[in-house]
C-alpha positions in Angstrom: 19.6 26.6 -13.3 19.1 23.3 -15.0 15.7 21.7 -15.1 13.6 19.9 -17.7 9.9 19.8 -18.4 8.2 16.9 -20.2 4.6 17.4 -21.2 2.3 14.4 -21.7 4.8 12.4 -19.6 2.6 9.3 -19.3 0.5 7.6 -21.9 -3.0 8.9 -21.6 -4.6 5.7 -20.3 -1.9 5.2 -17.7 -2.2 8.8 -16.6 -6.0 8.7 -16.3 -5.9 5.5 -14.3 -3.4 7.1 -11.8 -5.5 10.3 -11.7 -8.7 8.3 -11.0 -7.1 6.6 -8.0 -5.6 9.8 -6.6 -8.9 11.8 -6.9 -11.2 9.0 -5.8 -13.0 9.2 -2.5 -11.3 5.9 -1.5 -7.8 7.3 -1.6 -6.2 7.4 1.8 -4.6 10.8 2.7 -2.6 11.6 5.8 -2.6 15.0 7.5 0.7 16.8 7.7 1.0 19.9 9.9 3.6 21.7 7.8 4.9 21.4 4.2 8.4 22.2 5.2 8.9 24.3 8.3 6.2 26.5 9.9 4.2 26.9 6.7 0.7 25.6 5.9 -0.8 22.1 6.3 -1.3 19.6 3.4 -2.2 16.0 2.9 0.2 13.3 1.8 0.2 9.7 0.7 3.7 8.1 0.8 4.1 5.3 -1.7 7.8 4.6 -1.0 10.4 5.8 1.6 13.6 3.7 1.0 11.2 0.8 0.6 7.6 0.3 -0.5 5.1 1.4 2.2 1.9 1.7 0.2 -0.1 -1.1 -1.5 -0.4 1.3 -4.4 3.4 1.4 -5.1 3.8 -1.6 -7.4 0.9 -0.8 -9.7 1.3 3.0 -9.9 4.8 4.0 -9.1 7.1 1.2 -10.0 6.1 1.6 -13.7 7.6 5.1 -13.6 11.0 3.6 -13.1 11.3 2.7 -16.8 10.4 6.2 -18.0 12.6 8.0 -15.4 15.4 5.5 -15.6 16.2 5.6 -11.9 19.0 3.5 -10.4 17.6 3.8 -6.9 14.4 5.4 -5.6 14.5 7.2 -2.3 11.0 8.5 -1.9 7.7 8.7 -3.9 4.7 10.5 -2.4 1.6 12.2 -3.5 0.8 15.7 -2.1 -2.6 17.2 -1.9 -3.2 20.9 -1.3 -6.7 22.3 -0.7 -8.0 25.5 -2.2 -7.4 28.6 -0.1 -9.0 32.0 -0.5 -5.6 33.5 -0.9 -2.5 31.7 -2.3 0.3 30.8 0.1 3.8 29.4 -0.4 5.7 26.7 1.4 9.2 27.6 2.5 11.9 27.3 -0.1 13.8 24.0 0.5 16.0 21.4 -1.0 14.6 17.9 -1.3 17.9 16.2 -0.2 21.1 17.3 1.5 23.1 15.5 -1.2 23.2 15.2 -5.0 20.1 13.4 -6.4 17.2 14.1 -8.8 13.8 15.4 -8.0 10.7 15.1 -10.1 7.2 16.4 -9.8 4.3 14.9 -11.8 1.4 17.3 -11.9 -1.9 15.4 -11.7 -4.3 18.3 -12.5 -4.6 21.8 -14.0 -4.9 24.7 -11.6 -3.4 28.1 -10.8 -1.0 26.6 -8.3 2.7 26.5 -9.1 6.1 25.2 -8.2 8.7 28.1 -7.9 12.2 27.0 -8.7 15.2 28.9 -7.3 14.9 31.0 -4.2 16.4 34.0 -6.0 15.0 33.5 -9.5 11.6 32.1 -8.5 10.9 30.5 -11.9 7.2 29.7 -12.0 6.3 26.2 -13.2 2.5 26.0 -13.8 0.4 23.0 -12.6 -0.6 21.2 -15.8 -1.9 17.7 -15.8 0.5 15.0 -17.0 3.5 17.4 -17.0 6.7 16.3 -15.3 9.3 18.7 -13.9 12.7 17.2 -13.4 15.5 19.1 -11.5 18.5 18.7 -9.3 17.4 18.0 -5.7 19.9 20.7 -4.6 17.8 23.5 -6.3 15.7 25.3 -3.7 12.0 25.3 -4.6 8.6 25.8 -3.0 4.9 25.0 -3.7 2.4 27.8 -4.3 -1.2 26.9 -3.5 -4.1 27.2 -5.8 -7.2 29.5 -5.4 -9.2 28.2 -8.3 -10.0 24.5 -7.7 -10.6 22.4 -4.7 -7.6 20.1 -4.9 -4.1 20.3 -6.3 -2.3 17.0 -6.4 1.3 16.3 -7.4 3.5 13.2 -7.2 7.0 14.0 -5.8 9.9 11.6 -6.6 13.5 11.7 -5.3 15.9 9.2 -6.9 19.4 8.5 -8.1 19.7 8.4 -11.9 21.2 5.5 -13.8 24.7 6.6 -14.8 
């Protein structure tokens, strides 16, 4: 299974600015009944879905284009999971039904994880400013945290520049 981890993905000042926005009390979050199928709820802020749909897109997501070298962005969203007394997992899923690239930027440290591969279940720990890049055809799931109030990640789906 091919995946890549980049620690300290964004320059510290850029990361801190993005982190401050996402963790602020003014950040707008939208309730989602399920993460994938009939699993647990979460909150979401969609920046881009085939076109910009959030006023935060240009300032905070578009600058990632240069670092990720995407040819076309399909979706960019922030996901927020609240602390639970016991950890739960979303269903294993593929981000896209076709060949593309997925990336997850972890916004904070916690004991939540991303599990890669339905059979292998490779645990990727949530560590702030770490980027996980993988083929969107790889099944994966989110594992909730039990230690801190909020776990926030930014999910990106895009086509790479050839």
